[in-house]
C-alpha positions as CSV (number, residue, x, y, z in Angstrom):
1,M,-0.2,-0.3,0.0
2,L,2.6,2.2,0.4
3,H,4.8,2.1,-2.4
4,A,1.3,2.1,-4.2
5,R,0.1,5.3,-2.4
6,L,3.9,7.0,-3.4
7,Y,3.5,6.5,-7.0
8,H,0.2,7.6,-7.3
9,D,1.0,10.9,-5.4
10,N,4.1,11.6,-7.7
11,P,3.0,13.9,-10.4
12,H,5.8,12.1,-12.6
13,S,4.3,8.4,-12.4
14,K,1.0,7.0,-13.0
15,L,-0.3,4.1,-11.1
16,V,-1.2,1.7,-14.0
17,A,-1.9,-1.6,-12.3
18,L,-1.6,-3.5,-8.7
19,C,-0.6,-6.9,-8.2
20,D,-1.4,-8.8,-4.7
21,S,-1.9,-12.6,-3.9
22,N,-4.1,-11.4,-1.2
23,N,-7.7,-10.5,-3.3
24,A,-9.6,-8.7,-0.4
25,S,-6.1,-6.3,0.2
26,L,-5.7,-5.9,-4.0
27,K,-9.3,-5.0,-4.3
28,K,-9.3,-2.0,-1.1
29,V,-6.0,-0.9,-2.3
30,G,-7.3,-0.4,-5.8
31,K,-11.0,1.1,-4.7
32,I,-8.8,4.0,-2.5
33,L,-6.1,4.5,-5.3
34,G,-8.6,4.5,-8.1
35,V,-6.9,1.8,-10.0
36,K,-9.2,-0.5,-12.1
37,R,-6.3,-2.9,-13.5
38,L,-5.9,-5.4,-10.5
39,Y,-4.1,-9.0,-10.9
40,E,-2.8,-11.3,-8.1
41,D,-0.7,-13.1,-10.0
42,Y,2.7,-10.5,-10.9
43,R,3.3,-12.9,-14.3
44,E,-0.1,-11.7,-15.7
45,M,0.3,-8.3,-14.9
46,L,3.6,-8.5,-16.9
47,A,1.8,-9.8,-19.7
48,G,-1.2,-8.1,-19.8
49,E,0.4,-4.5,-18.8
50,E,3.7,-4.7,-20.7
51,G,3.1,-1.8,-23.1
52,E,2.4,0.2,-20.1
53,L,4.8,-0.6,-17.3
54,D,8.2,1.4,-17.0
55,V,8.9,0.8,-13.4
56,V,7.7,-2.5,-11.2
57,S,8.0,-1.7,-7.5
58,I,8.7,-5.1,-5.2
59,A,7.5,-5.3,-1.7
60,T,6.9,-9.0,-1.2
61,P,7.7,-11.3,0.7
62,D,12.4,-11.9,0.4
63,K,11.4,-15.4,-1.3
64,S,9.7,-13.7,-4.1
65,H,12.2,-11.2,-4.8
66,A,14.6,-12.2,-7.4
67,Q,11.8,-14.5,-9.6
68,I,9.7,-11.0,-9.4
69,A,12.7,-9.0,-10.4
70,L,14.3,-11.1,-13.3
71,A,10.7,-11.5,-14.9
72,A,9.8,-7.8,-14.6
73,L,14.0,-7.0,-16.2
74,A,13.7,-9.8,-19.0
75,L,10.6,-7.3,-20.1
76,N,13.2,-4.2,-19.7
77,K,11.5,-2.7,-17.1
78,N,13.0,-0.7,-14.4
79,V,12.9,-2.2,-10.9
80,F,12.3,-0.4,-7.6
81,L,13.2,-3.6,-4.7
82,E,12.5,-3.9,-0.9
83,K,15.5,-4.7,0.7
84,P,17.1,-7.7,1.5
85,M,17.2,-7.2,-2.5
86,C,17.3,-11.3,-2.4
87,R,17.6,-14.0,-0.3
88,T,21.3,-15.5,-1.5
89,L,24.3,-14.0,-3.4
90,E,23.8,-16.2,-6.8
91,E,20.2,-14.2,-7.1
92,A,21.5,-10.8,-6.3
93,D,24.3,-11.8,-9.4
94,R,21.1,-12.9,-11.8
95,I,19.4,-9.8,-11.0
96,I,23.1,-7.5,-11.5
97,D,23.8,-9.7,-14.8
98,A,19.9,-9.4,-15.9
99,S,20.2,-5.3,-15.3
100,E,22.6,-5.0,-17.1
101,V,21.5,-7.2,-19.7
102,S,18.5,-5.1,-20.2
103,K,20.0,-1.9,-19.3
104,R,17.0,-1.1,-17.1
105,K,17.5,0.5,-13.4
106,V,17.8,-1.7,-10.4
107,M,17.3,0.8,-6.9
108,V,17.2,-1.3,-3.6
109,D,14.9,0.5,-1.2
110,F,17.4,1.5,1.8
111,L,15.4,3.9,2.9
112,L,17.8,5.6,5.5
113,R,20.2,7.0,2.8
114,F,17.3,9.2,1.7
115,D,16.5,10.3,5.7
116,P,18.0,13.8,6.4
117,R,19.5,13.0,9.4
118,Y,21.9,9.9,8.2
119,I,22.4,12.4,4.9
120,K,23.8,15.0,7.2
121,A,25.8,12.5,9.1
122,R,27.6,11.5,6.3
123,E,28.5,15.0,4.9
124,A,30.1,15.5,7.7
125,V,32.0,12.2,7.1
126,K,32.8,12.8,3.7
127,R,34.1,16.7,4.7
128,G,36.6,15.6,6.9
129,D,34.8,16.4,10.2
130,L,35.1,13.6,12.1
131,G,38.6,12.9,11.0
132,R,39.5,9.1,10.2
133,V,36.3,6.4,11.1
134,L,37.2,4.4,13.8
135,A,33.8,3.0,14.9
136,V,30.3,2.7,14.3
137,H,27.8,1.9,16.6
138,A,24.3,0.9,15.4
139,R,21.3,-0.3,17.5
140,R,17.8,-0.7,16.4
141,H,15.0,-2.2,18.3
142,A,12.0,-3.4,16.9
143,S,8.3,-4.2,18.0
144,S,7.5,-7.8,18.5
145,E,4.8,-7.3,15.8
146,F,7.9,-7.4,13.2
147,A,9.2,-10.5,14.5
148,K,5.0,-11.5,14.2
149,T,5.2,-10.5,10.4
150,H,8.3,-9.9,8.8
151,G,9.4,-13.4,10.8
152,R,6.8,-15.5,8.7
153,F,8.8,-14.8,5.7
154,S,12.9,-13.2,6.7
155,N,14.5,-13.0,9.9
156,L,16.3,-10.5,12.3
157,F,19.9,-10.2,10.0
158,R,18.1,-10.0,6.8
159,S,14.8,-7.8,7.4
160,S,16.5,-5.5,10.2
161,T,20.0,-5.3,10.4
162,V,20.5,-5.2,6.8
163,H,19.9,-1.4,7.3
164,D,22.4,-0.9,9.6
165,I,24.9,-2.5,7.5
166,D,24.2,-0.5,4.7
167,L,24.7,2.4,6.6
168,I,28.0,1.2,7.8
169,L,29.0,0.1,4.8
170,W,28.1,3.7,3.8
171,F,29.8,5.9,6.1
172,T,33.4,3.7,6.5
173,S,33.4,3.4,2.2
174,A,34.8,-0.2,3.3
175,F,34.0,-3.7,3.5
176,P,34.4,-5.7,6.6
177,D,37.2,-8.8,6.7
178,R,35.6,-10.8,9.5
179,V,32.4,-10.6,11.1
180,Y,30.8,-12.5,14.4
181,A,27.4,-12.6,15.5
182,T,25.4,-14.0,18.3
183,G,22.3,-14.1,18.8
184,N,19.0,-15.8,21.2
185,K,15.7,-17.3,20.3
186,S,13.6,-15.9,23.4
187,V,10.1,-14.9,22.0
188,A,9.1,-16.2,18.5
189,S,8.6,-19.9,18.2
190,R,9.8,-19.9,14.3
191,G,13.4,-21.5,15.5
192,L,14.3,-17.7,14.7
193,D,16.9,-15.3,16.2
194,D,14.8,-12.5,18.3
195,S,17.8,-10.3,19.7
196,V,21.4,-10.3,17.8
197,L,24.7,-8.7,18.6
198,G,27.2,-8.5,15.6
199,I,31.0,-7.0,15.3
200,L,32.4,-6.1,11.8
201,E,36.0,-5.6,11.5
202,F,38.0,-3.5,8.5
203,K,41.2,-4.1,8.6
204,D,42.2,-1.8,5.7
205,A,40.0,1.1,6.9
206,G,41.3,0.4,10.7
207,A,37.2,0.4,11.9
208,I,35.2,-1.6,13.8
209,A,31.5,-1.8,13.7
210,S,29.2,-3.4,16.3
211,I,25.1,-4.1,15.8
212,D,22.7,-4.3,18.7
213,A,19.1,-5.6,17.1
214,N,16.3,-7.2,18.1
215,W,12.0,-7.3,17.5
216,V,10.9,-7.8,21.3
217,L,9.8,-4.7,22.4
218,P,6.0,-4.9,23.7
219,R,3.8,-3.4,21.8
220,S,3.3,-1.1,24.8
221,F,6.6,1.0,23.8
222,P,5.8,4.6,22.5
223,S,7.6,3.9,19.5
224,Q,7.5,1.0,16.8
225,I,11.5,1.3,16.3
226,E,13.9,2.3,18.6
227,S,17.3,2.9,17.1
228,E,20.6,5.0,17.2
229,L,23.6,5.2,15.3
230,R,27.1,6.5,16.7
231,I,30.3,7.5,14.2
232,V,33.3,7.8,16.2
233,G,36.1,9.7,14.3
234,S,39.9,10.4,15.2
235,K,38.5,13.7,15.8
236,G,34.6,13.9,16.9
237,I,31.7,12.1,17.0
238,V,28.2,12.1,15.4
239,D,25.0,10.8,17.1
240,I,21.8,9.5,15.3
241,V,18.9,9.0,17.7
242,A,16.0,8.1,15.4
243,Q,13.4,7.5,17.7
244,D,13.6,11.2,19.1
245,Q,11.3,12.7,16.2
246,G,10.6,15.8,18.2
247,M,7.2,15.0,19.2
248,E,5.4,12.9,22.1
249,Q,1.8,12.2,22.4
250,A,0.9,11.4,25.5
251,T,-2.9,10.5,27.0
252,E,-4.7,8.0,29.0
253,A,-4.1,6.0,26.2
254,G,-0.5,5.6,27.0
255,L,3.1,7.3,25.3
256,K,3.4,7.4,22.3
257,K,5.9,8.9,19.7
258,P,4.8,9.0,15.9
259,D,6.6,8.2,13.0
260,L,7.5,11.8,11.4
261,S,10.7,10.1,9.5
262,F,10.0,7.0,7.8
263,W,7.0,6.9,6.2
264,P,4.6,9.1,8.1
265,E,1.0,9.9,6.8
266,L,0.6,14.1,6.8
267,E,-2.6,15.6,5.9
268,G,-3.8,12.4,4.4
269,R,-0.3,12.4,2.3
270,I,2.8,9.9,2.5
271,G,6.1,11.7,3.6
272,G,9.6,10.5,4.9
273,A,12.4,8.8,4.0
274,L,10.4,6.9,1.8
275,K,8.7,8.9,-0.3
276,N,11.8,10.9,-1.0
277,A,13.6,6.7,-2.2
278,V,10.7,6.7,-4.4
279,D,10.6,10.0,-5.8
280,Y,14.4,9.9,-6.2
281,F,14.0,6.3,-8.1
282,I,11.4,8.2,-10.1
283,H,13.8,10.9,-11.3
284,C,16.7,8.4,-12.0
285,V,14.4,6.7,-14.7
286,R,12.9,9.7,-15.6
287,T,16.7,11.2,-16.5
288,D,18.6,8.1,-17.4
289,N,20.5,8.4,-14.3
290,E,21.9,5.3,-12.2
291,P,20.4,5.0,-8.5
292,S,23.4,5.7,-6.1
293,V,21.9,2.7,-4.1
294,G,21.5,-0.3,-7.0
295,P,21.9,-3.7,-7.3
296,R,25.8,-3.8,-6.0
297,E,24.8,-2.3,-3.0
298,G,22.4,-4.4,-2.1
299,R,24.5,-7.3,-2.9
300,N,27.0,-5.7,-0.8
301,S,24.8,-5.4,2.2
302,L,23.5,-8.6,1.7
303,K,26.7,-10.4,1.6
304,V,27.5,-9.2,5.0
305,A,23.7,-9.7,6.6
306,L,24.2,-13.6,5.5
307,A,27.4,-14.3,6.8
308,L,26.3,-12.6,10.4
309,E,23.6,-15.1,10.2
310,E,25.9,-17.9,9.5
311,S,28.5,-16.8,12.4
312,A,25.3,-16.9,14.5
313,R,24.4,-20.2,13.4
314,T,28.0,-21.7,13.9
315,H,29.2,-19.9,17.3
316,K,32.0,-19.3,14.9
317,P,34.1,-15.6,13.1
318,V,33.3,-15.6,9.5
319,K,35.8,-14.1,7.0
320,L,34.9,-12.4,4.3
321,F,36.7,-11.9,0.9
322,W,35.6,-9.0,-1.8
């Protein structure tokens, strides 16, 4: 629904068709957005709308990302792809190859790159304000509701920590040589880690990074996500406290901190970092410019996420080769 609303609201795009395997949801969104061409199978949509589509936006469970992206690229369509871009490095390589053959654009939705707070922080790093980056510390604690929904088709490493991995690679402009992770299975009954800690070592860059993530916050917690990022340099630090949105609402129902940054609804329209990301991709397609966060960036973050996942499973450090 979020993706559809953003394409619907952008003055430079026209929402042509919708596809959802859930018929009730499909009809509901179609009615709200005034879209009559509705499909329950992406293959039927691609075949039926081949001459009308310029962009295919994929916000489905992880397991279907690659097959839908490859089908769209085979028909020379540009692809906006939710993170993680896919489940395996082999799938990622196929998407990269298909995008190069088709000469179409693929963008992975690492929306934090389009949040002004993270943009300003990276500008400070690039200017050298902090000196040499020595360490990055990321914390992302999410509501247990995410475990119930995203845990059905993903895991904490690929669904949540991949955001922080992308930021760490972005801020350090480097790749880790070795990673280590540990986790526990405290809440979910699907054999998933509900809380994880990870360490990334950047030998050549002389930096380290840590990730602390879980999806066990109670429903009573005032915000769905509590996240922080600290960048430590030889000359200074930058702190981003993402859950500090500048507004708190306290009523008899409790304390709430509404989202004002990621995809807030403001006067009936979706705003925030997700809107910025979608608008940027539409601009890239219209102006024939390559997105700054394409399939290779998606693959790099997936590679680290999978290595952390392996380390947590084996209880051993994992070396990475680039």
